[in-house]
N, C-alpha and C positions, 0 to 999 in steps of 0.2 A: 596766370596765361588763362588768356580767354580763347574759347575755339569762336571761330567764325567764319562763315562757308561765302559771307563778303558780297551776295549776289543782289547790289544797291534796288534793284527792281524788282526781286519778291520781298513779299509777304515779310516781316522778322518774326521768329520766333524763338526765346528766349528759355532755354533746357535749364531748370534750377533742382541743382543735384542733391541727392543723402547725403548724411553723414556715414561714414568709411567708404562711400562710392566718390568717383569724380569724373568730369562729363563724358566719361568714355561709358557711363552707362547709356551714352543718349546715342551711342555710336550705331545700332540698328536704326534709329527712329531717323538719322539724320541722313543713311545709306536710303530706307526706304523714300524718305520724302522728296531727295535731292533732285533739283529743276523747279519743286514746287513751290519751296519757300526759302529762306536766307535762315541757316541755324546760328543760336549766338549762345554757348554754352559757358559761362564764365565760374573758375571758382572761387569759390567763399574764405573771406578771410580767415588765417588758423587753421587752413585744411591745404590738398593737394597743391605743394607749389607753393602756398601762401603760408609756410607756418611762422615763419621770420615774422610776420607781420603783428603776431600776438602773443602779447607775454601774461594775460589776464583774461578770464570769459568772455567768450565773444557772444554777444548777446543776437536775438532776431534782428530788432530793431535797426543795430547796427550793420545786419547780412541786407537788411532793405536798406539803407543810407547805400550801401557798398552796389547795390545793382542799379538803383538809380542812377548814381551818380556816372554809371558804364552807360546808361539809357542818354543820359543827357551830353554825353563824351560823343558819342557816335551820333547824334542829333535825331534820334529814332522818335517820331511823333506817336504811334502806334504799335503797339507788337501785341502781340498771343504770349502768355505763358504757360510753361510745360514743369510743374514742379513733383518732385517724388521727396518724401517725407521730409525734411526738415525744409527742403527746397520750396516745398506745398509753405510749411508755416512761411516761410519769406515772400510768398507768391499772394497768398492771403492779403499782407501789409500791403504791398505793392499795391494789388486790385484795388483795395480798401483806400487807400492811402491817396491814390489819383486812378478815381475811375475813370476820366476820360483817355487814360495812358494804355489801357486794358482792353482787346474786341474778344477775345478767348480765353479762355483759364480752363488748364486742364490738373487734376490734383490726384495725383497717385499714390496710395501708401500714406497718406498724409491726415491729419487735421488740424481743429485750429483751438482745440482743447488747452492748459496746460496735466504736465502727469501728475496723476492722483497721488497721493502722499506716500503708499507704499511703493510706487517703480521710481519715485524721484531717490528713494533711500536705497530700493536695489541696482537702478542706471549708474546712483552716484557713487555707490560704492565698487560697481565696475569700472567707470572711470578712473579712479584712486588705483586701482588695482592694474590696469595697463598702462596710466602712465608710471607705475612702479616697474613693471615688471616688463614692458615692452610687448610687443603682440606676438605672443608664443600659440603655440599650434593649438593650444588649450583656449587661449581668449581668441583665436581667429573662429573656432569651433563656437563659442559663443556669439560671435557675432555674424555668421553665418545665419544661425537659427535664429537670430532676429530677422536679417536681411531676406530672407528667402524660406518658402513654406515646405512643408516637411513632405510632400509629397515631390516636391523637385530635389531637396537634398538628398530622397531615396535612391534615385533617379541613376545608376550607374551611369547612363548615356550623358547624360548631362556634364561634359566635360567643360562647356563653359563656368560653368560654377564649380566643380571641383577641380578643376587647373586653372584655368585663367582669373578668375575672382580668390582662391582663397590662394596662389603665390602675390596678387596685388593685395590684399587683407593683409598677406602676413610683411609686408612692405611697408606694412604704414609707422608713423614715426610715432611715440609717447607725446609729443608735444602735439598731439592732436586734442589731448586733453582740454584745451581751453575751449576751441569751438564745440565738444562733446557737454562741458558742462552747459553752453550755454541751452543746448540741446535740451540739456535733463531737467533746467532749470526755467523755462521759458515761460514769460507769463499767459494766459489765455486772452486771444485773437476773436472770442467766441462774437465779441460785443462790434465788430467791427465788419463783421460778414454781412448785413445788413446793406452798406454802405454799396457792397460791388455790384458793378452793374453790368459786367461783362457775363455770354452766356459763358455757364461755366460746363464742365463734363467733371464726376466727382467718380473713380475709377475705385473699388474695395474691393481686392482679395479679400476670402472670405477664410483663409490659413491665416490672416496677418495677426500674430500677436503683438506687435509692437503697437500698433494702432485699428485695433479691429473693429469688425463693419462697423458697431454702433458709437463710433463717435464720427465716421465719416455720414450715421444718419443726423446729428447735429448740422454739418454743413448743407448737406438737403434741404433740411429744415429750413435754415436763416437765410443762404445764397436765394437770389429774388430767381432768379432765371437758371436754375438748375438742374437737370437730370443726376442716377446714379445708375452706377454698371457695376453690378456684383458680378464676380469673376472668379468661378471654383475651384482654376487651376493656375490659382497666385495666391501668394503672402505679400508679402511687405514691397517688393519691387516688381510690378506687373510688366514692365516696361521689357526688362531680362526675362524675368521666370516665361512669361507665356507671349512672344514677339509676333508668332503667327496671328492670333486672336488681335492683341492692343495694337498694334503700330496701325494698319490700317484704321481701325476707327480714332482712332487719333488724329490720324492726318484728316479723313475723312468728314472732321469733328471741327478743327481747325481752317478746313475748308472752306 
């Protein structure tokens, strides 16, 4: 199922979610930008609500094909893209493959490189674990450590993280493993970056352990029209971790 606010007279913004999250990660952005943009937030194959569509590893190219098919079904001639983590993996592939389609590109907690051999081994073993054991409290804690900054996790007042998102992560299915392996085993897209013509905003949380700031530097250096914003109050999920700072800047950039 795709979230679509439906205003055909407004400029469309495609919001592409992270692994382990879903389109609800963009609820704050959609609310803050109501009346300014048409927001479309699809779910990726093998993830939230689309688990039955995958019985093997779901690659980033398959996800790219899936989003572009949606764009064509909706008859969209020009879009902006907001990609979070693996959503950014897909967004850079879309922007490189069809540069004339993408007006603005926002990449948060993202990179264009492949995982290191060390990370492939670590995260691959983790995927095997949750496929076998499910999303136990220990697994959920590990995922939260990937998704959110230590300062956010240490804040008892963040009931959205400790309550809402902890509950949602605990409801995930072991069948998410097919999509997760696609992220862990993704091929590098660094060679695609010079093809991107969209004006690009790269948001990099300095506390991001999954996609460290140096990986954002690679994108900033290679995308022709890019700006880089380092944010100290976030890790891997800036849109959720510090919405007060991030949402206005993203909306102004899209405008």
